[in-house]
C-alpha positions in Angstrom: -51.9 69.2 -86.2 -54.2 71.0 -88.4 -52.6 74.3 -90.1 -53.6 77.8 -87.9 -54.7 79.1 -91.5 -55.4 78.1 -95.2 -56.2 80.9 -97.9 -59.5 79.7 -99.7 -59.5 78.9 -103.0 -60.4 81.9 -104.4 -58.0 84.1 -102.4 -55.0 81.9 -103.7 -56.0 82.0 -107.1 -56.3 86.0 -106.5 -52.9 86.8 -105.3 -49.9 87.9 -106.9 -48.3 84.9 -107.2 -50.8 82.9 -108.2 -50.1 85.3 -111.6 -46.4 84.9 -111.7 -46.9 81.6 -111.0 -48.8 80.9 -114.6 -46.3 83.1 -116.1 -43.4 80.5 -114.8 -45.6 77.8 -116.1 -44.8 76.2 -112.3 -47.8 74.3 -110.9 -46.7 75.1 -107.0 -44.5 77.1 -105.0 -42.3 74.1 -104.3 -42.2 73.4 -107.8 -41.6 77.7 -108.5 -38.7 78.1 -105.7 -36.8 74.9 -107.3 -37.1 76.4 -110.5 -36.3 80.0 -109.4 -32.8 79.1 -107.7 -31.7 76.2 -110.3 -32.6 78.8 -113.1 -32.0 82.2 -111.3 -31.6 84.0 -114.7 -34.9 83.4 -115.8 -36.3 83.6 -112.5 -35.1 87.3 -112.3 -35.4 88.4 -115.5 -39.3 87.3 -114.8 -39.6 89.2 -112.0 -38.2 92.4 -113.7 -40.6 92.2 -116.4 -43.7 90.9 -114.0 -43.0 94.0 -111.8 -42.4 96.1 -114.8 -39.7 98.0 -113.9 -38.7 100.7 -115.6 -34.8 100.8 -117.0 -32.9 99.1 -119.5 -31.8 94.9 -118.6 -29.1 95.1 -120.8 -28.1 92.1 -122.6 -26.8 89.8 -120.0 -29.0 88.7 -116.8 -25.6 87.6 -114.8 -21.8 87.5 -115.5 -19.4 85.8 -112.8 -22.2 83.8 -111.7 -19.9 80.8 -110.1 -18.3 83.7 -108.0 -19.8 84.2 -104.4 -18.8 86.8 -103.5 -18.2 88.6 -107.1 -21.2 87.6 -109.1 -22.6 90.4 -110.8 -26.5 90.9 -111.7 -27.7 92.8 -115.1 -24.0 94.0 -115.8 -25.0 96.5 -118.5 -28.3 97.9 -117.0 -29.4 100.8 -116.5 -32.4 102.2 -114.4 -33.1 104.9 -111.1 -34.5 103.6 -108.0 -36.6 107.2 -107.5 -38.0 106.9 -110.8 -39.8 103.4 -110.1 -41.2 104.2 -107.0 -42.6 108.0 -108.2 -44.8 105.9 -111.0 -48.1 107.5 -109.8 -48.7 111.6 -110.1 -52.4 111.3 -109.3 -54.2 112.5 -106.3 -54.6 109.0 -104.4 -52.5 108.9 -101.6 -49.1 108.1 -101.6 -48.6 108.6 -97.8 -50.6 108.7 -94.9 -48.7 109.8 -91.6 -49.4 109.9 -87.7 -47.5 111.1 -85.2 -48.7 109.1 -82.6 -52.2 111.0 -81.7 -51.3 114.1 -82.3 -50.1 114.8 -86.0 -51.8 113.8 -88.9 -51.0 114.6 -92.6 -51.7 112.7 -95.8 -49.5 113.0 -99.1 -50.6 112.4 -102.7 -48.8 110.9 -105.3 -48.6 114.0 -107.2 -47.8 115.9 -104.2 -45.0 113.5 -103.6 -43.9 113.8 -107.0 -43.5 117.6 -106.9 -41.7 117.6 -103.5 -39.2 115.4 -104.5 -38.7 117.4 -107.6 -38.3 120.5 -105.6 -35.8 118.8 -103.3 -33.5 117.2 -106.4 -33.1 120.7 -107.9 -32.4 122.3 -104.3 -29.8 119.3 -103.6 -28.4 119.3 -107.0 -28.1 123.2 -106.6 -26.0 122.1 -103.2 -23.7 120.8 -105.3 -25.1 117.1 -104.8 -24.0 114.7 -107.5 -24.1 110.8 -108.4 -21.7 108.9 -105.6 -22.3 112.0 -103.2 -23.9 110.9 -99.8 -27.0 112.6 -98.5 -27.8 111.9 -94.5 -31.4 112.0 -92.6 -31.0 112.0 -89.0 -34.7 111.9 -88.6 -38.4 110.6 -87.5 -40.2 108.4 -90.2 -42.2 111.4 -91.8 -43.3 111.9 -95.7 -40.6 114.1 -96.2 -38.1 111.8 -95.0 -38.8 109.3 -97.4 -39.0 112.2 -100.3 -35.6 113.4 -98.8 -34.7 110.0 -100.0 -36.4 109.8 -103.3 -34.4 112.9 -104.5 -31.3 112.1 -103.0 -31.5 108.4 -105.2 -33.1 110.5 -108.5 -29.6 112.3 -108.8 -28.0 109.2 -108.4 -26.5 110.0 -105.0 -26.4 107.6 -101.8 -28.9 108.0 -99.2 -28.2 106.9 -95.5 -30.1 107.7 -92.6 -30.4 107.2 -88.5 -33.5 107.5 -86.0 -33.7 110.9 -84.0 -33.1 109.0 -80.9 -29.5 108.4 -81.4 -26.8 110.3 -79.6 -24.3 112.5 -80.6 -21.7 109.5 -80.8 -24.1 107.4 -82.3 -24.4 109.9 -85.2 -20.9 110.4 -85.5 -20.2 106.6 -85.7 -22.2 106.3 -88.6 -22.2 109.3 -90.7 -18.3 110.1 -89.6 -17.3 107.2 -91.6 -19.7 108.1 -95.1 -19.2 112.1 -94.9 -22.4 113.2 -95.8 -22.3 116.1 -98.3 -26.0 117.2 -97.1 -27.9 116.4 -93.6 -31.6 116.5 -93.0 -32.8 117.0 -89.6 -36.3 117.3 -88.0 -37.0 120.3 -85.3 -37.8 117.4 -82.8 -39.7 114.4 -82.6 -42.6 112.8 -80.3 -42.6 109.8 -78.3 -45.2 108.6 -75.9 -46.9 112.0 -75.5 -43.4 114.3 -74.8 -41.5 116.2 -77.3 -37.9 116.2 -77.9 -35.6 118.7 -79.0 -33.4 117.7 -81.9 -31.4 120.6 -82.9 -29.0 120.4 -79.9 -28.2 117.3 -80.5 -27.6 118.4 -84.4 -25.6 121.6 -84.0 -23.4 119.1 -81.9 -23.1 116.3 -85.0 -22.5 119.1 -87.1 -19.5 120.4 -84.9 -17.4 117.3 -85.4 -19.0 116.3 -89.5 -16.7 118.7 -91.4 -18.1 117.0 -94.7 -21.7 118.6 -94.0 -21.8 121.5 -96.1 -25.7 122.1 -96.0 -28.3 121.4 -93.2 -31.7 121.4 -93.7 -34.5 121.1 -90.9 -37.9 119.8 -91.5 -41.0 121.4 -89.4 -42.1 118.4 -87.4 -43.1 120.6 -84.1 -43.3 123.9 -85.1 -40.1 125.0 -83.4 -37.8 127.8 -85.4 -34.7 126.0 -87.4 -31.6 126.8 -85.6 -29.3 124.1 -86.9 -29.5 124.6 -90.6 -31.9 126.1 -93.4 -35.6 125.1 -93.2 -36.9 122.8 -95.5 -39.3 125.5 -96.7 -36.5 128.0 -97.6 -34.1 125.3 -98.9 -36.8 124.4 -101.3 -38.8 128.0 -101.8 -36.4 128.8 -104.8 -37.4 125.8 -107.4 -41.0 125.3 -108.9 -42.0 121.6 -109.7 -41.2 119.7 -112.7 -40.1 116.7 -114.8 -37.7 114.9 -112.3 -34.3 114.0 -114.9 -33.9 110.5 -113.3 -30.1 109.8 -113.7 -30.0 106.7 -114.4 -27.1 104.6 -112.7 -25.7 101.1 -113.1 -27.7 98.2 -111.6 -25.0 97.7 -108.3 -24.4 101.6 -107.8 -25.0 102.4 -104.4 -28.5 103.8 -103.2 -28.0 103.1 -99.4 -25.4 102.5 -96.7 -26.7 100.6 -93.9 -25.1 99.9 -90.3 -24.6 96.8 -88.5 -26.6 97.1 -84.7 -24.0 95.1 -83.4 -21.9 96.2 -79.5 -18.2 95.0 -80.6 -17.4 98.2 -82.3 -17.6 100.8 -84.7 -20.8 99.8 -86.8 -20.0 98.6 -90.4 -21.0 100.3 -93.1 -22.7 97.9 -95.5 -23.3 99.2 -99.3 -26.9 98.2 -100.9 -27.1 98.3 -104.7 -30.0 100.2 -106.7 -30.8 97.1 -109.0 -30.8 94.8 -106.2 -32.6 96.4 -103.8 -35.6 97.2 -106.1 -35.8 93.8 -107.7 -35.7 92.2 -104.0 -38.2 94.6 -102.5 -40.8 94.0 -105.4 -40.1 90.0 -105.3 -41.0 90.1 -101.5 -43.7 93.0 -101.6 -45.5 91.3 -105.0 -45.0 87.7 -104.6 -44.8 87.0 -101.0 -46.5 89.5 -99.6 -49.1 90.2 -102.3 -49.0 93.7 -102.3 -51.2 95.4 -105.2 -51.7 98.5 -106.6 -53.8 100.4 -104.6 -52.7 98.6 -101.0 -52.2 100.2 -97.9 -49.2 99.1 -96.2 -48.1 99.4 -92.6 -44.8 98.9 -91.3 -43.6 100.1 -87.7 -40.0 101.3 -88.1 -37.6 104.2 -87.5 -35.1 105.3 -90.2 -32.3 103.3 -88.1 -34.0 99.9 -89.3 -33.6 98.5 -92.7 -37.9 97.8 -92.5 -37.6 101.2 -93.2 -36.1 100.9 -96.7 -38.1 97.6 -97.3 -41.5 100.0 -96.9 -40.7 102.5 -98.5 -40.5 100.6 -101.7 -43.8 99.5 -101.6 -44.7 102.2 -103.8 -43.0 100.5 -106.8 -45.9 98.6 -106.1 -47.9 101.1 -106.5 -49.1 101.1 -102.8 -50.0 103.9 -100.4 -47.8 103.7 -97.2 -49.0 104.3 -94.0 -46.5 106.1 -91.7 -46.3 106.2 -88.0 -43.5 107.7 -85.6 -43.6 107.8 -81.9 -44.5 104.8 -79.4 -46.4 101.9 -80.5 -47.9 102.0 -77.3 -50.3 104.9 -77.3 -53.4 103.6 -76.0 -51.4 100.1 -74.7 -50.9 99.6 -78.3 -54.4 100.2 -79.5 -53.5 103.1 -81.6 -51.8 100.9 -84.2 -55.5 99.5 -84.7 -57.3 102.4 -84.9 -55.0 103.4 -87.7 -55.6 100.4 -89.4 -58.8 101.0 -89.1 -59.4 104.3 -90.2 -56.4 103.8 -92.8 -58.3 100.4 -94.1 -54.6 99.1 -93.5 -54.4 96.0 -95.8 -50.8 95.0 -94.4 -49.8 95.6 -90.9 -46.0 94.9 -89.8 -44.4 95.1 -86.6 -41.9 92.9 -84.0 -42.5 90.0 -82.5 -41.8 92.0 -79.1 -44.5 93.9 -80.2 -46.8 91.2 -80.6 -45.8 89.8 -76.9 -46.4 92.6 -75.4 -49.9 93.3 -76.3 -50.9 90.1 -75.7 -49.2 90.7 -72.3 -51.8 93.6 -71.5 -54.6 91.4 -72.8 -55.0 93.4 -76.6 -58.0 92.1 -78.2 -58.3 94.0 -81.5 -60.7 90.9 -83.2 -63.1 92.9 -80.2 -62.9 96.2 -80.2 -61.5 97.3 -84.3 -63.3 95.9 -87.4 -59.7 95.5 -89.4 -62.0 94.6 -92.1 -59.5 95.2 -95.1 -56.3 93.6 -93.0 -55.2 90.6 -95.5 -51.3 90.3 -93.8 -49.5 90.4 -90.9 -45.8 90.4 -91.0 -43.3 90.0 -87.7 -39.7 90.4 -87.7 -37.2 91.6 -85.2 -36.8 88.2 -83.7 -38.6 84.9 -83.7 -42.3 85.3 -83.4 -42.9 82.1 -80.8 -45.9 79.8 -81.3 -47.9 81.5 -78.7 -47.7 84.4 -80.7 -49.4 82.7 -83.4 -52.0 81.6 -81.6 -52.7 85.2 -80.1 -52.7 86.8 -83.8 -55.2 84.4 -84.8 -57.3 84.7 -81.8 -57.5 88.2 -81.1 -56.5 90.0 -84.0 -58.0 88.4 -87.1 -58.5 84.9 -87.9 -58.6 85.3 -91.7 -55.1 86.6 -92.6 -51.9 85.5 -93.7 -49.4 85.9 -90.7 -45.8 86.0 -91.9 -43.2 85.9 -89.7 -40.1 87.2 -91.8 -36.2 87.2 -91.3 -33.4 88.5 -92.8 -31.4 91.6 -91.9 -29.4 94.8 -92.7 -26.7 92.4 -94.2 -29.2 92.1 -97.6 -31.9 94.8 -96.7 -34.0 91.9 -97.2 -35.3 88.4 -96.4 -34.4 84.9 -96.5 -37.5 83.2 -95.3 -40.7 84.9 -95.4 -44.5 84.4 -96.2 -46.3 82.5 -98.9 -49.6 83.9 -99.5 -51.0 80.4 -101.1 -49.7 78.5 -98.6 -50.5 77.3 -95.1 -49.5 78.5 -91.7 -48.3 76.5 -89.2 -48.0 77.2 -85.6 -44.5 78.6 -84.9 -42.9 78.2 -87.9 -42.1 80.9 -91.2 -43.7 79.5 -94.1 -41.5 79.3 -96.9 -37.9 80.2 -98.4 -37.1 83.0 -100.6 -37.8 82.7 -104.4 -34.9 83.0 -105.8 -32.8 82.3 -103.1 -30.7 79.0 -102.1 -31.8 78.7 -99.0 -30.2 76.0 -96.3 -29.6 74.7 -93.0 -25.8 73.3 -92.6 -24.1 71.0 -90.5 -20.9 72.1 -88.9 -19.8 70.0 -91.6 -21.2 72.3 -94.3 -24.2 69.5 -95.1 -27.1 70.4 -95.6 -29.8 69.1 -92.8 -33.7 69.0 -92.6 -35.3 68.6 -89.3 -32.5 68.9 -87.3 -30.8 72.4 -86.1 -27.8 74.3 -87.9 -26.7 77.7 -89.3 -29.3 79.6 -92.0 -26.8 79.7 -95.3 -27.4 80.7 -98.9 -25.4 78.5 -101.6 -25.9 80.8 -104.6 -25.7 84.3 -105.4 -28.6 86.7 -105.1 -29.0 90.2 -106.5 -29.2 92.0 -102.9 -26.0 91.0 -101.6 -24.3 94.2 -100.8 -22.4 96.1 -103.0 -19.5 96.7 -100.7 -18.4 97.3 -97.1 -17.9 101.1 -96.9 -13.6 101.6 -96.6 -13.1 97.7 -97.6 -11.1 98.5 -100.4 -9.9 94.6 -100.9 -13.4 93.2 -99.6 -11.5 91.4 -96.6 -14.4 92.7 -94.0 -16.7 92.2 -96.6 -15.6 88.0 -96.8 -14.5 87.9 -93.1 -18.3 88.7 -92.2 -20.1 86.2 -94.5 -17.9 83.5 -96.2 -15.0 82.7 -93.5 -16.8 79.7 -92.2 -18.1 78.1 -95.5 -16.0 78.7 -98.5 -18.4 80.5 -101.1 -21.2 79.8 -99.4 -23.2 83.1 -97.3 -23.5 82.2 -93.4 -26.1 84.8 -92.2 -26.1 83.7 -88.1 -29.2 82.3 -87.4 -29.5 79.4 -85.8 -32.4 77.1 -86.9 -34.3 74.2 -88.5 -36.0 73.4 -91.9 -39.0 71.3 -91.3 -40.2 68.1 -93.0 -43.2 70.1 -94.6 -40.1 73.3 -95.4 -41.6 75.5 -93.0 -38.7 77.3 -90.9 -37.8 78.0 -87.2 -35.4 80.3 -86.1 -33.8 79.4 -82.5 -32.2 82.6 -81.9 -28.6 83.9 -83.4 -25.8 81.5 -83.5 -23.4 83.8 -81.7 -25.5 83.3 -79.3 -26.2 80.0 -79.1 -25.8 78.2 -75.7 -23.6 75.4 -75.1 -23.9 73.5 -72.0 -22.3 70.2 -71.6 -21.5 70.7 -75.0 -25.4 70.5 -76.3 -26.2 73.7 -78.4 -29.4 75.5 -77.6 -31.1 78.5 -79.3 -31.9 81.3 -76.8 -35.5 81.5 -78.6 -36.1 77.9 -77.0 -36.1 79.6 -73.6 -37.6 82.8 -73.9 -40.9 81.4 -75.7 -41.4 79.5 -72.2 -40.3 82.4 -70.0 -41.9 84.9 -71.2 -45.5 83.3 -71.3 -45.3 83.5 -67.7 -47.6 86.3 -66.5 -45.1 88.1 -64.1 -42.4 88.2 -66.5 -42.2 90.9 -69.0 -38.8 90.2 -70.5 -36.0 88.1 -70.4 -32.9 87.7 -71.4 -30.3 84.0 -71.5 -26.6 83.6 -71.8 -24.1 81.2 -71.4 -21.3 82.1 -68.2 -18.1 80.3 -68.5 -17.8 78.0 -65.2 -15.6 75.2 -64.1 -14.4 74.6 -67.6 -18.0 74.1 -68.8 -20.2 76.6 -69.5 -23.7 77.2 -67.2 -26.8 79.0 -68.4 -28.0 82.2 -66.8 -31.4 83.5 -66.8 -32.4 87.0 -66.4 -35.5 88.1 -66.1 -37.3 91.7 -65.7 -40.5 91.0 -64.0 -43.7 93.3 -63.5 -43.9 96.4 -61.7 -43.8 96.0 -57.7 -42.9 91.9 -58.2 -39.8 90.3 -56.8 -38.4 87.1 -57.8 -38.5 85.0 -55.3 -38.2 81.2 -54.7 -41.7 80.0 -55.8 -41.3 81.6 -58.8 -38.0 80.5 -59.5 -39.2 76.8 -59.1 -42.2 77.7 -61.6 -39.9 79.4 -64.3 -37.5 76.2 -64.1 -40.8 73.8 -64.2 -41.5 75.4 -66.8 -39.0 75.5 -68.9 -38.0 71.8 -68.0 -41.6 70.3 -69.0 -41.5 72.2 -72.2 -37.8 71.3 -73.5 -35.3 69.5 -72.0 -33.5 69.4 -68.3 -30.3 70.9 -70.3 -32.4 74.0 -71.0 -33.1 74.6 -67.2 -30.8 77.7 -66.2 -28.3 77.6 -63.1 -28.7 80.1 -62.2 -32.3 82.6 -62.6 -31.4 86.7 -61.8 -34.3 89.5 -61.5 -32.7 93.0 -63.3 -34.7 96.3 -63.7 -34.3 96.3 -67.4 -33.1 94.5 -70.2 -30.4 96.2 -72.9 -31.4 96.6 -76.3 -30.3 98.4 -80.0 -32.1 100.9 -81.3 -34.2 98.5 -83.6 -35.4 97.2 -80.2 -33.3 93.7 -80.5 -32.2 92.6 -77.1 -28.0 92.2 -76.9 -27.2 88.6 -75.4 -23.3 89.2 -76.6 -23.0 93.0 -74.9 -24.7 91.3 -71.7 -22.4 87.9 -72.0 -19.0 90.2 -72.0 -20.5 92.7 -69.2 -20.8 89.1 -67.2 -17.3 88.0 -68.0 -15.5 91.6 -66.8 -15.1 92.5 -70.6 -15.9 96.2 -72.2 -18.3 96.6 -74.7 -17.3 99.2 -77.4 -20.3 100.7 -79.5 -22.7 101.4 -76.3 -24.0 104.0 -78.7 -26.0 100.7 -80.4 -28.3 100.5 -77.7 -31.4 102.6 -77.0 -30.5 102.0 -73.1 -27.0 101.7 -72.3 -27.8 102.2 -68.7 -28.8 99.0 -68.2 -25.8 97.0 -68.7 -24.7 98.0 -65.1 -28.0 95.9 -63.8 -25.7 92.9 -65.0 -22.0 94.2 -64.0 -20.5 92.4 -60.5 -23.6 90.4 -59.9 -22.7 88.8 -56.5 -24.9 85.6 -57.6 -22.7 85.2 -60.4 -19.4 85.7 -58.9 -16.6 82.7 -59.7 -16.3 80.1 -57.1 
């Protein structure tokens, strides 16, 4: 088998990674990765210098390096996150924003700096100081980014969620962290429709007594009724030099939230320096983001990819922001944006790639995409056919990086290598500085065999803590319970003989019929290639002392699951996997439940099928879909 893409020698030599390799005096990515893990202090020191981080490293790179968790990176270091993102003050684009096909705006680096300056003064005047929390209940607007940067400039802590969250979902998150200031918008757009935000905000404020100031950003032109308008909030202050508060390397920067359905979300605290260094590494070395590049990721403020995208400013790139449905014009709008704004990096989800493939979109035939060098995919495993689609129908000369990590580390464990080949269905590389392995049940590293994704050594973007977890018990239970002193991430995956990674799904959703462990993605890959199937979800149902595989399918409008289609689904799974993968039951449903960030929720469906309560419905974008799985006669016990 040949790779789907290999960079030309000239292109590989022009990457930021090639320049870093030279400085590190290594000959290949494989050699660089080994050195970055074995000599991690030297590696992260070089990342700091190579990326020209603004701040003071201090004398030591690592203290208590043998502790996992507990290692402390740059323990005497001081820096400010916003200062590192606001490096430029010129007239070039810092951000270009599209609100679907209706609203288009742009902000220069100077305009962004000046807006952050005025916001920081207004926040300080409102009493915000180092360690306070500021929350955003916002669409993906330029002002959202400015509010985060102003918060960080003061050494305060930013936390956000998207405006499609319900009132209880917001309270489940912000109620735990007690923000002093809340930013919201007057409304948002989705699929051409306007949605009011302020009524929900007023309901949130009634139960969030910590908020002393609510600031309303004008997006749709509605009057500010839930609080002070942004214009009034910053009107008394003139733009000037920002006195960036220098904070400790591990000083909290962000609070992010787990998206599970098993209870109130965990509040995951991420540090200033670890977030900055890790994102700089991933952007510059793994994604080849350079000064002047124009980087897009389809995301909301409820997903860590928004935080990841924001850090592109630290590489002096332009951020291309989009808010609304990505399926305007059946998905063409994202490629219109790419052409109009000379997009260099297009980031999206595996589900989006699958969806535009199903509707037959062929951007290669309809768009130029002349500047596009990188396509990034995350959120769920990108199947092999998704790789085929990108190279056949989007662009053939592009580095396709399937990337994977999560909210837990606000970054990636495995991702791209712009100097390396792209192989069908494989993530290219382990993250530099990340001691990633696949462990079997005995805690031994394995290759060419499925197992648990782990990281065996400390890295800078490990969470600082969980909020309200003073003794760290919840933190240790989340990641270190199965393998002592080793981070277990919860992905079921495999390292290929050539060093690539294939992820088969979440390990807690792994199917286990007859004692054989099967990753859910192995089944999705087969089922969702069928034209009739829009989406699917598979669980293991307890059955007569064992587990049987149950597959739920959402079909195209107007179709009904009949015996010939059931036979075709089973045949495709059997022919392309094993007889063990073939579902005992296949059931049609009207919709598949998913989280706000688009991930399907096998565990919640499994609970419903077994008659157990789902505790955190607010984590779901479409909680009503769970009712399609409840008390199904096809699944009744004998």
